[in-house]
N, C-alpha and C positions, 0 to 999 in steps of 0.2 A: 515458400521461403522458409529456411530453417536457420536456427542458431545452434551450431555445434558446441556443446558445452566444453569439450576438451580444447579445441582450437581457439575458442573465444574466451577462455579462462573463466568459465562460470563456476562459482563456488557454492557449495552447500552452506546454508546458514546454521550456525549452532546457537540455539535459543537459550535465553536465561530461564530461571525457574518460573513456574506458572503462577506462583503467589504474588509476583510483582515484577516490574521491569528490572532486568539484570543490571548490576553496577559494572559489569565487565564487558558490555557490548557484545560483540560476536563470539567472544571466547576463541575457540580454535576453529579455523577454517582450512579445509584441505581441498586442493585442486583435484579435479578428476584426472585420471591418467589419460595418456594419449590414445589408448585403445578403448575409448568410451563406447559403451554399448548403444544400440539404437534407442534404448529407453532414456539415455542422457541427451536427448535432442529436444529442443523447444521448437515446435512447429507453429509458425504464425499463419493464422487464417485471414482471408480477405475480408475482415470485418473490423472496422474502427469503432471502439467502444467510447473513446473520448479523445479530445485533442485540445492543445493549447500552445502557449509560447514555448513550453518546455519540450514539446514533441508530441508523440501519439501513444495511445493505449490500444493495443490490438488484442483480439481474441486469439487464443492459442491452445495448444495441447502439450502437456509436459508429464511424462511418465504415466500416461493414460488418464490424466486428470485435466479437466478444462481449466484454463488459467487466463489471467489478464497480464499482458506483457507491456510494461511501460518503457517505451524506447525514448531515450533522450536524444535531442538533436546534437549536432557537433558542438562539443564544449571546449575545443582547443583555445578559443579566444574569449571565452565567457567564464570568468572566475565565479560570477554569481551563480550560474547554473551548476558549476562544479561543486560549490559549497552546498547548494540546495540538495543535489543528488546525494552527496556524501552524508549530509545530515539525515535525510530520509532513510538511507540505508542503515545508518547507525541506530536511529531510533527504532525502526522496525526490527532490527536484530536484537534489541533488548526486550521486545514484547512477545508475550505468548498469552493470549486471553481470548475467550470466545467472542468478545465484542470488539476486537481489533483485527483488521485484515491481516492475513498470514502471508509473509514473504517466503517463497520456496527456494529461490535461487537468485543470484545477482551476477550480471556480466559487468566486470569492472574495467575491461579493456576498451580503449577507443577503437574506432571513431564513434560507435553507438552503444554506450553503456545502457543497461536496461535492468529492470526489476521484473522478476517472474512471481506473480502473486495469485492467490486463489481468486477465482472469478465468481462474482455474485450475480444474481438475477437482474437487479435493477437498482436505482438510487432513489432517495427520498424526493429529490426535485422532480424526477419523472413521474412519481406517484402523485405528487401535489398538483402538477400541471397537466396530467393526462386527461383528467375529467373535470368538468365545471363544478360538480358537487364536491363537498368536503369529504375527507377520509373518515371512515367510521371511527367513533371515539375509542372503541376497543383496540383498533390498530394504532391509533395515535398514542395511546397509553403504552402499548407494547413497545413501540419504537422509542418513546421517551425514556422508559425505564432502562432499556438496553444501552441507549446512548449515555445515560447517567452512569451505568455500571462501567462502561468503557472509560469515561472520564475519571471516575473514581480510581480506577486501576492506574491510569496514566499520571494523575496529578501529584503523587508524591515526588516524582522525578522529571516528568515530561509535560511541556506545554504544547498543545496542538497548534494553536494560533490561526487556524483556518477552518473552524467548524462551521459548516453550512450544509444545506440539504444535498448538494451535489456530492459531498464527501461522506454522506451517510448511506451506506450500501445495505441492501435488503435482499434476503433470500426468501422465496415462497411467501410474498406479502399477503396473499389471499388464502393461505393455508391456515391450519389450526395453530401453528406455532412459528411465526415469522422469526428469522434470525437477522439481527442488525449488527453491522460492523463499521467502525470508523476507518477512514482511509485518507490517503494523500497527506503525507507528513513532510512535504517539501519545505514548509514554513515553520515546522515544529522546532522547539528548542529544549535542550536539557536545562533543568533549573540552574545547574551550576554555571551555564554559559549565558543565561538570559539576563538582560539588563533592563532596569526600570527606566521608562521614558514617558514623557507627557505627550509626545507626538510620534506614535508608532508609524512606520512606513508601510508595514504589511501586516496582514492578519485580520481575523474577525473575532 
């Protein structure tokens, strides 16, 4: 199964500056031409990395790089899903940081919008529950420091609102230098649009 970037209107994301989330969102986005090369094809592999009410996350390959493809279910009659997808796309388009998952492309056209993101090896929840014994303290500190760095980068302008082990992704967890990235910004909010409430309906 493939997603043709030209026919499905996949756009390259223009990121903001590395020093902080951009105030201009995606900036400029240009559609691929109709004669897209084979490199501009997202190949979905028969491996589901995650699933939920929103849809599925599949393993894939894009421009020679292994990726995670978040496919959203039909959103024609679900304004909540549309808003969540649009919000995640806007937030990730503002971010470029070593501890925030990188979005490489986005399919905006129905019936199955999707995000193409870098793929990580595992998640913190899988590490926590894979073995009965606790994680080594050195690994715990490494993960905690990088999560804190990601949040520090976000918090001037962005609230994640769904920080949990499943949304903390880890590369090479048992190596010398694990890499940790925050993911799943479907419930996130820009501070300019966030409202204070005593009874939040979503978020952790």
